[in-house]
N, C-alpha and C positions, 0 to 999 in steps of 0.2 A: 346573860348578856355578855359577860366577860369571855365566856367560852365561844360565843358567836364571833366576837372581835378577833380572838386568837385564831379561829378557823379562817377568817377573812385575811388576816395577815400572813397565814401560811400558804395562801393560794399562789403567790409568785414563786415560792420555793418548789411547790408541787409542779407548777407549769415548767419551770426551768429544768426539772429533772426528766422531762419528757422530750424525746427527739422532735416531736411535733412543734414544740415551742421554738427550738433553734431553727428548724426549717422554715416555719412561718415568719419568724423575725428576719431571716435572711432574704426570703422572697419579697417581703414587704419593703425592705430596704432597697432591693434591686428595682422594684417597680417605682418606688418613690424617687430613686436616683434617676431613672429614665424620664420620669415625668418632669422633674426639676431641670434636667438637661435640656429638654425641649422648651421649657418655659424661659430659660435664660439665653436662648438663641444658639444652642449647640456649639459652644466654644471648643476649639481643638485642645486648648490647654487644660480643660476640665472635663474629661470623658465621663460617661455615666458610671463606670465602675469605681472611679475615685469618689464621686458624690455618694454612691451607695455605701462605700467603705466608711466614709466620714459619718454618714447618718447612723450606720450600724454601730460604730464605735461610740458615738454620742449616746445612743440608747443604752448600750451595755454599761457605760460609765455612769449615766444619770440614774439608772434604776439599780445599780450595784449588782448586776447579773454576774454570777460566778462564771468566769471565762472558761475554766476547765470543763464545766458542765455544758456550756454553749458549744465549745469545740467538739466535745464528744457527740452532741446531738447533730451538729452540722456535718459530721463525718459522712452522713448519708449523701449529702450534696457533693462533698469533695470527691467521693467515689465516682461521680458522674463526669469528672474532668476527663478521665481517660476515654470513655465512649464519645464524649463531645468532640475530642480531638480527632478520633478515628473517623467520625462522621464528616469531617472536612474533606475526606476522600471523594465525596459525591461531586462537589464542584471541580475537583481535580479531573475526575473522569469526564465531566461535561466539557472541559476545556483542554482535553488531551492533545488535540490537533495543534493548538497554540504552543503547548509545552514542547512537543516534538520539534517544532520549528525553531525553538530557542535553546535546545539542549546544550549546545557548545558554550554560549555565554553563561548559562547556569552552572555548568561544571567548572568553568574557570573562576567564576565570581564567588561561589559558595565557600570553598575552603579558606580563601583569603579573608572574606568578610566575617565569617564565623570565628576565625582565629583572632582577628583584630578586636572583635566584640568582647572576647574574654580577656585578651592580653592587656588592653589599655586600662581597664578598670583595676586589674590586679597590680599592674606596674605603678599606677598612681597611688593606690592604697598602700603598697609596699614602701614606696618612697616617703609616705607620711607616717610610717612606723606602725602600720596595722598588724594585728596579731594573725597567726595562721588561721584561726577560726574565722576571722573577718575576711581574709583573702579567699578562703574556701567558700564563704557565703556569697561573695561578689562575683566569683568566676562564672557561674552559670546564669547570670542576671538577664541574658538575652534569649534564654531558652523558655519554651512554653512550660507552664507550672507543673504538669504531671511528670515531665522528664527532669525538670530542674530540681524538684524535691528529691528524687532518687540520687541525682548527681551530688547534691549538697550533703545528703546523709552519708554517701560513700566517701566524700572528701573530709568529713568531720566538721562541717560548717553548721551554722544555725539556720534552721528553716524559717523562723519568723523574720530574721534579718534578711535572708535571701528574698522572701516575699515582698519586703519593703523595697529592696533594690529592683525587683522585678516590676513592681508597680511604677516606680519612678522612671525606669528605663522605657517602659511602654509609652508613657505619656510624653516624655521628652523626644523619643525617637519618632513618634507620630507627628509631633509638632514640627520637628526639623525636616522631616521628609516632605511635608506639605510646603514649608517655606522654601526649601531648596528647589523643589519641583517648579515653583513659580519663578524663582530667580534664575535658574539655569538657561532656559526653561526645559522641562521634560513633560511631554504630553502622552507618551506611550503608557497605557494603563497596565501593560504587562510588567514594565520596569518599576512603575510606582508600587504595584502590588507586591512584587518580589522584595523590594526594598523595605516595605512596611512589615511584611511577615518575617523577614530575616532579622531585622533590628528591633521591631516592636512587638514580637510574638502575638499573643491573642488580642491585645489592645490594638496593635497595628493591623491585624487581620480584620477586626471589626470595622476599623476605619476604611480598609480597602473595599469591603463589601458595600460601604456607602457610596463608593465611587462607581463600581460596576461589578458584575459577576466575574468578568475576566480578571479584574484586579484582585478580587477576593480569592479566585482560584490560584493565582500566582502567589498571593500572600500565604495561602495554606501550604503551598509547595515550599516556599521559603522557610516558613515556620517549622514544618515537619523535617526538612532536610537539615536545617540548623540544629534541631534537637538531636537527630540521629548522629550527625557528625560530632557534635560536642560531647554526647554521651560516650562515644567510642574513643575520642582523642583526649579530652580534657583530663580524665582520671590518670591516664598514663603520664601525660606531660606535667601535671601538677605535682605528682609524687617525685618526678625526676628533679 
């Protein structure tokens, strides 16, 4: 009887050692977050990715799941971030005629906006006495995760801290773009999409696809170009 109980208690450890457990837990939190997001009326200030992250964190803390094991198992999903970002090229191709018509505003806007997105966070943190590690972690906060991780590691920052900043930036940028679009007002879906992708990376891009495929394509463009520009310029400027 005691042996049977010991085997039963060992089941959670055995499951957590398998990548299937981490993948299943992550996907369950994702679908639960999306279901809860729809149930509470799809608020802009609480996108499904935040709900999923909160649910996942709660389960890990509640059942004392070893985070290092979970992270190792979930690496299989993390690897898919790159292909998922590349797949955004499909809506870009579908909307290429719109992009060609607006190439001048895009070329003018991108360097200024991408630079400001990195500079204001670093300047504020520096003024508050942040360490170089914190500065390096906040600098790529407006870049999509696969590129931001590489930039952060190159600058000597903390990837977990950067991911926290990335999440907050995506939520706040999406909320403010929607509010400002109604206040100004801006109704051009191309402008809205580009602003969402440039400032809100993947979270903003997901919001843009809720508006239309055109907005989603321009969000994909903004997110991709911001990532490339920041990856090329930020490491050089930061070390200087």
